[in-house]
N, C-alpha and C positions, 0 to 999 in steps of 0.2 A: 475322105480327105481331112475333114474337120476333126474327126475323132483321132486321126493320126497326129494332127498338129497338137491337139490337146494333150495327147499321151506324151509327146515329146516335151511339152512344157511342164507336165507334172512329174515326169521321171527324175529330173535333177533334184527337185524339192524332196521327193519321196526318198531318193537315194541318200540325200544329206541327212534326213531324219533318221533313217535306218542306221547309218554310220554313227551318228551321234549317240543313238540308243545303245549300239553295240559297244562303243567305247565306255559308256557309263556303266554297263553291266560288267565289263572287263575289270574296271577299276574296283568295283564292289567285290568281285571275286578275290582280287589280290589282297584286299584289306580284310576280308572275312574268311579267307582260307577254305575251311570245310563247308561253308554254306552253299557254294555252287554245286556241290555234290548232293547236298541234302534236299534242294528244291529245284531240280532241273525242269520239272513239268511246269511250275508256275512261271518261270522265266520264259520258257518256250511259248506258252500260251499268250503271254503279254506281247512277245515279239510278233506273233501271228496277228494279233489284234491291231498292232501298229500299222501293219501293211494294208489294212482294210479301213482304217478310221483316220480322223483328222489328227493334227499334231497335238492339240491340248489333251486328247484322250490318251495318246501315246505316253505323254509325260506323266499323266496321272497313273497309268498302269505300271510304269517303271518305278515310280515313287512308292507305290503300294508294295511292289515286289521287294524293293530295298528294305522297306519297313519290316516286312515279314521275315526277311533274311536276318536283319539285326535282332529281331525277337528270338529267332531260333539260335543265334549265336549266344545270346545272353543265357538262354535256358541250358544250352550245351555246356557253357562254362560253369554255370552254377551246379549242374549235375556232376561235372567232373570234379569240382571242388569238394562236393559233399561226399564223393566216393573215395577221395584221397585222404588217407590217414597218415600224415607225416610221422616218422619215427623220431621221438625225442632224442636229441644228442646226449650221449653219455656224459655224466657229470665228471669234470676234471678233479682228480684227487690233488688236494693242496700239498705242496712239498713241505717236508718237515722244516720247522723254523731254524733249527740248527743241525748241522751235518758234521759228523766226526771226520777229521782230516781236512776240514775247511775252517770251521769255527772253533773247534777244540781238538786236542791231540792226546792220544793215549801215551802214557809214560811207561816205558819198559826198560829195565825191570821197575816194578812199582816201588814207591817209597813207603817205608814203614811209618805209620802215623803214631802220634802221641795222644790221640783223643781218648777220652774215657770210653768204657764199654757202651755200645749202643749209640754212640755219637758219630757224626760224619764230619771229618776235619776239612776246613777250608783255610788255606794259607794265602795271604797276599805277600808276594815277594816284592820288596820296594827298596828304594834308596832315598835317604833323607835329602840328598842334593838334587833329586829328579823333579823338574817342574811338572811333569805329567802326573807323577805320584802325588804331588802337593795339590794339584788341581782336582784330583780324584778324591781327596780326603773327605769332603762333605758327603759324598755318596757312600764312601766306606763307613763313615760314622752312622749314616742312616741305615745301612745294611746291618751294621753291628747291633743296632737297637731293635730292628724289626725282624731279624733272622728267626728261623724256626728254632724251637727249643732243642731239637736234636742236632743242631749245627754247632760245632766247636770252632770258632773263628779266631785266628791270630795273625798278626803281622810279623813278618820275618825280614830283617834287612839282608838284601842280597850282597854277597861278597865275591864279586866277579873280578876284582882287581884290587891293588893295594889301597887306592883312594877309598873305594867303597868299603873295604875291610876296616879302615880307620874310622869311617863314619858309622859303621856298625857298632863299634865300641861306644861312641857317643850315644847312639840309639839306646843301647842296653843300660848304660849308666842312668839315663833319664828314666827309663822304664822301671829299673830296680829301686831307684830313689823315690818313685811315685807309682807304686804298683796298682793302685786303684784309680789313678788319674785325677785325684782330687786337686793336686797342685797344677795340673795342666803343663807339666814340665816338657813333655814331648811336643805338645802343641806350640809351646813357646820357642823351643829349638827350631821347629819348622818355620815359624813366623820370622825368627831372627835371620834365618838363611834366605828365605824367599821374599820377604817384605822389607827387611832392613839391610840386606846385602852383607850380613856378617860372614866372615870367613873363619870357620872353625876347623882349620886344617892341621893343627898341631896340638900337642898335649897342653902347652901353656895357654893357648887361646880357649881351649875347651874348659880348663880349670877356671880361668878368669870369668868366663861366661856363667858357669854354674854358681860361682861365688856371688855374682850379681843377682842370681835367683834365690839366694839364701842358703846355698849348700856350702857347708864348711869343707876345708881341705881334708879333715879327718874323715868325714862322711864320704867324700869323693874317693879317697884312697881305699877305705874299707870296702866300698862297693866294687871297685876295680880289682881288688885282690880276692873277692869272694868266689866260692865254688860255683854258685849260681850263675855269676857273670861268665865264668870260663865255660860252663856247660852250655849256656845259651849261644855263645859264639861258636863253639864246636858244632852244635846242632844246626845253626844257620849255615855254616860252611858246608855241611853234609847235604842239606836240602838244596842249596844253590847248585851244587854239582849234580846231584841225582835228578833234579827236575829238568835238566838239559835246557834251561832257559838261556836266552841271549840278550834279553832286554827286560826292562821293568816299566810299568807295573805288570806283573804276571800273577795268575791265580792258579793254585794247585788244589784240586778237589779230591779229597780222600786218598791222596798219594797215587791216584790212578790217571787223572786227566790234568792237562794244563791249558790255559787260555789267557786271553788278554783283551783289553778294549779294542785293539786293532783287529784281532782275529774274530771277535764277536760281532763287530760292525759298528759299535758305538759304546759309550760308557753305560748308557741305560740298558742296552741289549746284553752287556756283560753280566749284569746282575740277574737278568732273566735267565741267561744261560747257566749261571751258577746255581740258581734255584732249581732249574730243570735237572742238573746233574746231581745235586744233593738229594733231591727226591728219588731219583733213579738209584742212587747208592743206598738210600734208606730201605728200599724194598728188599 
């Protein structure tokens, strides 16, 4: 009788301990995944000991089993990592800096160039009344001074309408009166238009302005009636039409390609693109 009473008293405690242990082992399997399959014998032995020993011993056995399980997980993960050799991702090829049809365009038919043999011609089509052309002037001058020896650079006034055609006359009068640029006549014309707001829209205004710069009426008339002046105007008209441009500033490379600061992406990129195309044409 006494033994039956003692058994009844012990059974609830023993059941509670076994349930607690079972829950602990279940949680460890969920967190450790493969470990429950790697060490079933150890866990089983620990559970059997629990049913025959006191609660402190049970707790100790379970903790030892969990420690061994964690050790095995770490070893397994390290082994897996050492056996895995990840394939390096292929290097991405960088896109070309400039793309034909986006940053520059082929001219067809090509324009015949006036460059000496072995030279690559670069033309800036501009208008003396264009604020963008005026803003670009410092970079144009820098390019002119630092360009490669094989580059033949020249500015050509665009003649896309009657106003631009009239201003092209003023451009070439200044250029022919000061072919080496020693008097800075063209720079003074640009300064007068963009900084002083001078309106050089008719023959009289142009004559008076050049007179202020020290050009006599005889010099002015002789220049305007010269064959060189007429030839330059005719050539500028031909280039403007053949280049198929619709705005300025625009650049023509060797009669084959055209671009602009807008197409290139910026004023700085424009000259990088011009350098690339001139090198390409030199080959």
